[in-house]
N, C-alpha and C positions, 0 to 999 in steps of 0.2 A: 572205106572206114579203117582206122588204125587206132591201135591202143597207144595213148600218150602216158607220159610221167607226170602224175597229177603234181610234182614238185615243180615242173616245168609252167605249168598255167598258174600254180596257187603257191609262189615261192614260199611264203610264210607259213609255218605250223599253226599259228593263230588262224590264218585263213582256211586251211584244211579241218582245223576242229572246227571252225563255224559252219563249214559246208556238212559236216558228218552231223551237227547240231541242227541241220537246217534253216540256219539263220543268213547263210550266204546260199542264192541258186542262180548267181551269174556274177560275171566279173567282166570289167572292161580294162585293157592293156593296150600299151601303145603300139605294140606289133601283133599280128595273126600269130596264135598259137596253136591252133587245131581248125579243124573243117567240120562241119556239121556232118554228125554220124560218129565222128570220133567218140572213144571212150577213153575211162581213165577210172582207177580202182584208189579208194583210200578205206582203211581198214576193213577190208572184204566186201566194200559195197562198189558196185559198179555206177558210174553215172555216163549219158551219154550228152554230147553237146546236140542241142535241138536248134541253137540258132548261132550263128556266126556271121558278124558284119561289122563293117565301118560305120561309126556314127562321129555326128558333131558334138563337143560336149555341151553347148548350148541348147540341145535336143533333150538332153537328160532330164529327168522328173524325179518327183518325190519318192515314186514306185520302183525307179530304177536304184536310187539309194537304197531304199529300204532291202531289195533284192540283192545289195550288195552289204548290208549290215549295219548303215547309217539310219537314224532315226527319220531323217529328212534331207532334203538336196543342199541345204545349206551346210549342215554338219559332214557331208559327206565332201564338200567344196572343200573345207578346213582341212579334213582328213588326208586329202589328197595333196593338198599345197605343204601341208607338214611333211608328209611321208617322203614327198619328192622334191621337196624346197623350191618350190615354182609357185607362179602365180596361175589361178586358173585363168583360162581363155577360152571363151565360148566357141569362139572360130577353129580351136583345135579340134584333132579327131583322135578316136580310139577305136579299137576292136571289141565289139560285144560279144562276150562268149556265156551264152546261156545254156545251162544243163541241168538235166534231172536225173533222179535214180532210177534205174532200171532192175537190177536185181544183185542179190547178193552172190559174192563169188567163193565163198569159204572153200 
C-alpha cells in the first residue's frame, strides 16, 4: 500500500471537488495509476482504492457512468469523447479505480 497524489489520479479540480461532494466514487483512466489498498487525501479526507482492474469500455454500465458523475452511459460517452477529442470504442480498455472514504486525516 502506498499514499498516492490525488492530482495524479484525479487531474482536474472539478473531479477532486466531485469526489469530496460524493458525486464521484470511481474513475476510469487509460493507464493504471494506483493499486488496491493505495490511499490518497483530498481536503483532509483519506480515500482507499478498493478495486483497480482493466475493463473493456463496452462493459461499462449506467451505474459506472453515475459513479463517475454522469447521469447515464450515453452522457458519459459524450463527455469522454469531448474531453479526449476521440470516438468511443467499445473494444478499447481502461483501468477502473474504485475508491471509498476511510477516515479524516486532519
